[in-house]
Backbone as a printed PyTorch tensor [residue, N CA C, xyz], in Angstrom:
tensor([[[ -9.1050, -23.7260,  11.4870],
         [ -7.7640, -23.1860,  11.4340],
         [ -7.2890, -22.9230,  12.8520]],

        [[ -6.0210, -23.1560,  13.1020],
         [ -5.4430, -22.9520,  14.4220],
         [ -4.9810, -21.5080,  14.5630]],

        [[ -5.7200, -20.7190,  15.3430],
         [ -5.3650, -19.3260,  15.5460],
         [ -4.5240, -19.1340,  16.7920]],

        [[ -4.5340, -20.1130,  17.6970],
         [ -3.8350, -19.9780,  18.9630],
         [ -2.3360, -19.8690,  18.7700]],

        [[ -1.7890, -20.6330,  17.8820],
         [ -0.3560, -20.6050,  17.6310],
         [ -0.1270, -20.4050,  16.1270]],

        [[ -0.6840, -19.3190,  15.6060],
         [ -0.6920, -19.0150,  14.1780],
         [  0.6980, -19.0940,  13.5520]],

        [[  1.6860, -18.4940,  14.1830],
         [  3.0310, -18.4700,  13.6100],
         [  3.5980, -19.8730,  13.4010]],

        [[  3.4750, -20.7360,  14.3870],
         [  4.0370, -22.0900,  14.2620],
         [  3.1260, -23.0280,  13.4850]],

        [[  1.8490, -23.0170,  13.8070],
         [  0.9320, -24.0000,  13.2340],
         [  0.5110, -23.6820,  11.8020]],

        [[  0.5020, -22.4220,  11.4280],
         [  0.0790, -22.0460,  10.0780],
         [  1.2800, -21.5720,   9.2570]],

        [[  1.9520, -20.5350,   9.7310],
         [  3.0400, -19.9340,   8.9480],
         [  4.1760, -20.9260,   8.7410]],

        [[  4.7060, -21.4790,   9.8130],
         [  5.8420, -22.3840,   9.6750],
         [  5.4250, -23.7220,   9.0700]],

        [[  4.3610, -24.2920,   9.5710],
         [  3.9610, -25.6320,   9.1370],
         [  3.5070, -25.6670,   7.6750]],

        [[  2.7120, -24.6670,   7.2660],
         [  2.1520, -24.6740,   5.9190],
         [  2.8840, -23.7540,   4.9440]],

        [[  3.7290, -22.8610,   5.4670],
         [  4.4810, -21.9610,   4.5930],
         [  3.6340, -20.8950,   3.9310]],

        [[  2.5700, -20.4770,   4.6060],
         [  1.7090, -19.4090,   4.1000],
         [  1.4710, -18.3950,   5.2150]],

        [[  1.1320, -17.1730,   4.8140],
         [  0.9220, -16.1170,   5.7970],
         [ -0.1170, -15.1400,   5.2820]],

        [[ -0.9680, -14.6530,   6.1770],
         [ -1.8990, -13.5860,   5.8330],
         [ -1.1470, -12.2640,   5.9020]],

        [[ -1.2640, -11.4540,   4.8650],
         [ -0.6360, -10.1300,   4.8900],
         [ -1.7130,  -9.0570,   4.8520]],

        [[ -1.3820,  -7.9270,   5.4290],
         [ -2.2790,  -6.7660,   5.5160],
         [ -3.5410,  -7.0510,   6.3230]],

        [[ -3.3620,  -7.7430,   7.4420],
         [ -4.4680,  -7.9810,   8.3720],
         [ -5.0570,  -6.6120,   8.7330]],

        [[ -6.3370,  -6.3790,   8.4910],
         [ -6.8920,  -5.0360,   8.6020],
         [ -7.2960,  -4.6010,  10.0060]],

        [[ -7.1930,  -5.4860,  10.9570],
         [ -7.6750,  -5.1780,  12.2990],
         [ -6.5250,  -4.9750,  13.2630]],

        [[ -6.8240,  -4.3300,  14.3680],
         [ -5.8170,  -4.1320,  15.4050],
         [ -5.4420,  -5.4740,  16.0170]],

        [[ -4.1740,  -5.6400,  16.2820],
         [ -3.7190,  -6.8560,  16.9360],
         [ -3.3100,  -7.9340,  15.9620]],

        [[ -3.2500,  -9.1300,  16.4820],
         [ -2.7490, -10.2740,  15.7450],
         [ -3.8540, -10.9880,  14.9850]],

        [[ -3.4490, -11.8100,  14.0160],
         [ -4.3990, -12.6480,  13.3020],
         [ -5.1020, -13.5290,  14.3360]],

        [[ -6.4270, -13.5530,  14.2540],
         [ -7.1810, -14.3300,  15.2410],
         [ -8.4460, -14.8800,  14.6030]],

        [[ -9.1140, -15.7310,  15.3500],
         [-10.3680, -16.3160,  14.9170],
         [-11.3650, -15.1980,  14.6160]],

        [[-12.0370, -15.2430,  13.4600],
         [-13.0060, -14.1890,  13.1430],
         [-14.0910, -13.9910,  14.2050]],

        [[-14.3890, -15.0120,  14.9660],
         [-15.3860, -14.8480,  16.0290],
         [-14.8440, -14.0220,  17.1880]],

        [[-13.5510, -13.7590,  17.1930],
         [-12.9220, -13.0160,  18.2860],
         [-12.4530, -11.6160,  17.8850]],

        [[-12.7800, -11.1540,  16.6750],
         [-12.2400,  -9.8720,  16.2100],
         [-12.9590,  -8.6610,  16.7840]],

        [[-14.0870,  -8.8440,  17.3750],
         [-14.8320,  -7.7250,  17.9330],
         [-16.2620,  -7.7490,  17.4630]],

        [[-16.7750,  -6.5830,  17.1460],
         [-18.1660,  -6.4610,  16.7410],
         [-18.3690,  -6.5500,  15.2400]],

        [[-19.5640,  -6.1790,  14.8520],
         [-19.9660,  -6.2740,  13.4470],
         [-19.0600,  -5.4530,  12.5270]],

        [[-18.6880,  -4.2510,  12.9580],
         [-17.8320,  -3.3950,  12.1280],
         [-16.4940,  -4.0670,  11.8210]],

        [[-15.9000,  -4.6920,  12.8130],
         [-14.6200,  -5.3620,  12.6070],
         [-14.7490,  -6.5430,  11.6580]],

        [[-15.8280,  -7.3150,  11.8350],
         [-16.0570,  -8.4630,  10.9480],
         [-16.2730,  -7.9730,   9.5160]],

        [[-17.0330,  -6.9060,   9.3480],
         [-17.2590,  -6.3540,   8.0090],
         [-15.9630,  -5.8320,   7.3980]],

        [[-15.1280,  -5.1730,   8.2000],
         [-13.8280,  -4.6920,   7.7060],
         [-12.9490,  -5.8560,   7.2620]],

        [[-12.9390,  -6.9170,   8.0320],
         [-12.1540,  -8.0970,   7.6770],
         [-12.7000,  -8.7220,   6.3970]],

        [[-14.0090,  -8.9000,   6.3230],
         [-14.6250,  -9.4760,   5.1240],
         [-14.2910,  -8.6420,   3.8830]],

        [[-14.4030,  -7.3300,   4.0000],
         [-14.1260,  -6.4490,   2.8610],
         [-12.6660,  -6.5580,   2.4200]],

        [[-11.7580,  -6.5850,   3.3730],
         [-10.3280,  -6.7010,   3.0450],
         [-10.0230,  -8.0320,   2.3550]],

        [[-10.6340,  -9.0990,   2.8340],
         [-10.4310, -10.4010,   2.1960],
         [-11.0950, -10.4550,   0.8230]],

        [[-12.2750,  -9.8950,   0.7240],
         [-13.0180,  -9.9070,  -0.5320],
         [-12.3070,  -9.0960,  -1.6180]],

        [[-11.7480,  -7.9400,  -1.2470],
         [-11.0540,  -7.0710,  -2.2070],
         [ -9.6230,  -7.5260,  -2.4670]],

        [[ -9.1100,  -8.3980,  -1.6160],
         [ -7.7530,  -8.8890,  -1.7900],
         [ -6.6860,  -8.0420,  -1.1270]],

        [[ -7.0880,  -7.0000,  -0.3820],
         [ -6.0770,  -6.2180,   0.3220],
         [ -5.4710,  -7.0250,   1.4650]],

        [[ -6.2490,  -7.9030,   2.0630],
         [ -5.7440,  -8.8960,   3.0090],
         [ -5.7950, -10.2230,   2.2620]],

        [[ -4.6540, -10.8870,   2.1900],
         [ -4.5970, -12.1080,   1.3890],
         [ -3.4740, -13.0190,   1.8740]],

        [[ -3.5440, -14.2570,   1.4130],
         [ -2.5260, -15.2430,   1.7480],
         [ -1.3660, -15.1470,   0.7670]],

        [[ -0.1550, -15.3130,   1.2630],
         [  1.0200, -15.4190,   0.4050],
         [  1.7460, -16.7100,   0.7560]],

        [[  2.3680, -17.2810,  -0.2430],
         [  3.1930, -18.4730,  -0.0380],
         [  4.6070, -18.0000,   0.2370]],

        [[  5.1770, -18.4680,   1.3280],
         [  6.5210, -18.0520,   1.7160],
         [  7.5780, -18.9300,   1.0600]],

        [[  8.7400, -18.3560,   0.8390],
         [  9.8460, -19.1470,   0.3260],
         [ 10.3140, -20.0960,   1.4250]],

        [[ 11.0440, -21.1290,   1.0520],
         [ 11.5620, -22.0720,   2.0480],
         [ 12.3880, -21.3660,   3.1050]],

        [[ 13.1460, -20.3600,   2.7250],
         [ 13.9930, -19.6320,   3.6780],
         [ 13.1680, -18.9330,   4.7440]],

        [[ 12.0010, -18.4290,   4.3820],
         [ 11.1910, -17.6900,   5.3390],
         [ 10.4220, -18.5670,   6.3040]],

        [[  9.9660, -19.7220,   5.8900],
         [  9.1100, -20.4750,   6.8120],
         [  9.8090, -21.6420,   7.4820]],

        [[ 11.0720, -21.8420,   7.2470],
         [ 11.7730, -22.9470,   7.9080],
         [ 12.7870, -22.4780,   8.9430]],

        [[ 12.6610, -21.2390,   9.3980],
         [ 13.5950, -20.7080,  10.3830],
         [ 13.1390, -20.9220,  11.8100]],

        [[ 12.1370, -21.7310,  12.0150],
         [ 11.6660, -22.0050,  13.3690],
         [ 10.5590, -21.0670,  13.7650]],

        [[  9.9020, -21.4280,  14.8480],
         [  8.7730, -20.6420,  15.3310],
         [  9.2640, -19.4660,  16.1410]],

        [[  8.6100, -18.3660,  15.9330],
         [  8.9230, -17.1640,  16.6870],
         [  7.7840, -16.8890,  17.6350]],

        [[  8.1090, -16.5500,  18.8540],
         [  7.0440, -16.2550,  19.8070],
         [  6.5650, -14.8210,  19.6720]],

        [[  7.2720, -14.0130,  18.8930],
         [  6.8510, -12.6350,  18.7100],
         [  6.2370, -12.4710,  17.3340]],

        [[  4.9600, -12.2100,  17.3310],
         [  4.2330, -12.0550,  16.0790],
         [  4.1790, -10.5930,  15.6850]],

        [[  4.5330,  -9.6790,  16.5960],
         [  4.4150,  -8.2590,  16.3120],
         [  5.2970,  -7.8160,  15.1640]],

        [[  6.3440,  -8.5740,  14.8580],
         [  7.2100,  -8.2280,  13.7440],
         [  6.6640,  -8.7400,  12.4120]],

        [[  5.5050,  -9.3750,  12.4460],
         [  4.9200,  -9.9240,  11.2360],
         [  4.4370,  -8.8050,  10.3340]],

        [[  4.9230,  -8.7350,   9.0840],
         [  4.4330,  -7.7160,   8.1640],
         [  2.9320,  -7.8680,   7.9610]],

        [[  2.2460,  -6.7520,   7.9160],
         [  0.8150,  -6.7800,   7.6800],
         [ -0.0270,  -6.8890,   8.9370]],

        [[  0.6210,  -6.9620,  10.0970],
         [ -0.1370,  -7.0200,  11.3410],
         [ -0.1990,  -5.6200,  11.9120]],

        [[ -1.4010,  -5.1010,  12.0770],
         [ -1.5830,  -3.7500,  12.5960],
         [ -1.2880,  -3.7060,  14.0860]],

        [[ -0.6240,  -2.6680,  14.4630],
         [ -0.3670,  -2.4310,  15.8730],
         [ -1.1910,  -1.2180,  16.2930]],

        [[ -2.0900,  -1.3880,  17.2480],
         [ -2.9560,  -0.3000,  17.6920],
         [ -2.3370,   0.4350,  18.8550]],

        [[ -2.6190,   1.6760,  18.9100],
         [ -2.1070,   2.4840,  20.0220],
         [ -3.2130,   2.6820,  21.0190]]])
């Protein structure tokens, strides 16, 4: 999966999006999420369905690529 340009390569191109990403920051390669605790948190969220894929309507995924992912619903912003 292409994590480098997630918004354009996954969201726009395929019309799907991960919601309720459980970790701080943007959707990224699981090998880059941090340590064991972060990987376990991600696995648990995916396994329980709290973090999951949704299919976007045509209106949502055909508006072009956005360089700002911070407005993505379900993306945690850490302080």
